[in-house]
C-alpha positions in Angstrom: 0.0 0.0 0.0 1.4 3.4 -1.1 2.2 5.7 1.8 2.9 9.4 1.8 3.6 10.9 5.2 4.0 14.6 5.7 5.8 16.2 8.6 7.2 19.6 9.6 4.1 21.6 10.1 3.4 23.7 13.1 2.9 27.2 14.5 5.1 30.0 13.2 5.1 33.7 13.5 4.6 35.9 10.4 7.9 36.3 8.5 9.1 32.9 9.8 10.0 29.8 8.0 9.1 26.1 8.0 10.3 23.1 6.0 7.7 20.4 5.2 8.8 16.9 4.3 7.0 14.1 2.6 8.2 10.5 2.8 7.0 8.2 0.1 7.0 4.4 0.3 5.9 1.5 -1.9 6.2 3.5 -5.2 8.9 3.9 -7.7 9.4 7.4 -6.5 11.6 8.7 -9.3 8.8 8.1 -11.8 6.2 10.2 -10.0 5.5 13.9 -10.3 5.2 15.3 -6.8 3.2 18.2 -5.5 2.3 20.2 -2.4 -1.3 21.3 -2.0 -3.0 23.2 0.7 -6.5 23.7 2.0 -7.6 26.5 4.2 -10.9 26.4 6.2 -13.8 27.0 3.9 -11.6 27.0 0.8 -10.9 24.6 -2.0 -7.7 22.6 -2.0 -5.1 24.4 -4.2 -1.8 23.6 -5.8 1.1 25.3 -4.0 4.1 23.8 -5.8 5.0 20.8 -8.0 8.1 19.1 -9.2 8.2 16.7 -12.1 10.1 13.4 -12.2 12.7 15.3 -14.2 13.0 18.1 -11.6 11.0 20.9 -13.3 9.2 23.0 -10.8 6.0 25.1 -10.8 4.6 27.4 -8.2 1.4 29.1 -7.4 1.7 32.9 -7.9 1.0 33.5 -4.3 4.1 31.6 -3.2 6.6 32.4 -5.9 9.8 33.7 -4.5 9.0 32.5 -1.0 8.5 28.7 -1.3 10.9 26.2 -2.8 10.0 22.6 -3.7 12.7 20.0 -4.0 13.0 16.2 -4.1 15.6 13.5 -3.2 15.1 10.4 -5.3 17.6 8.5 -3.2 15.6 8.7 0.0 12.2 9.1 -1.6 11.4 12.5 -0.1 9.9 15.7 -1.3 10.4 19.0 0.6 8.7 22.3 0.7 10.8 25.1 2.1 8.5 28.0 3.1 10.0 31.4 3.9 8.4 34.8 4.6 5.3 33.1 5.8 2.2 35.2 6.3 -1.2 34.4 7.9 -2.7 33.7 4.4 -0.4 30.6 4.3 -2.3 29.0 7.1 -3.8 25.7 5.9 -3.4 22.0 6.0 -0.7 21.1 3.5 -0.9 17.8 1.6 1.7 15.9 -0.4 0.5 14.3 -3.7 2.2 11.7 -5.9 1.0 11.3 -9.5 2.0 9.0 -12.3 0.0 8.0 -15.4 -3.4 8.8 -13.8 -2.6 7.3 -10.5 -2.7 9.8 -7.7 -1.9 9.3 -4.0 -2.3 11.7 -1.1 -0.8 12.1 2.3 -2.8 12.8 5.4 -1.8 16.4 5.6 0.1 18.6 8.1 -1.2 21.7 9.7 0.7 25.0 9.1 -0.5 28.0 11.2 1.0 31.4 10.8 0.1 33.7 13.6 1.5 36.1 16.1 
């Protein structure tokens, strides 16, 4: 059974940083496109950042220049470095793995930006 396990969320003050991690198991990780999504209360889930199997990245306009997605195919991990956080970044962040129509999601990790 495929598993995606996120970690690294928490409470941070505005202007602070967090690094989210997603550990993948039971997939050929290097084949999968990986993404970070988030869902705030009362809002739809939205794409934050993605990285292809080849390492090409894409970001939502709201996080460009502040967030960085990366992956390590040796240890089957994808990361999201989040800098200059603001209260609008508060949400549950989810990791997604996708390949040829197969999509897997993690359980999510809460990020709260508040003073």
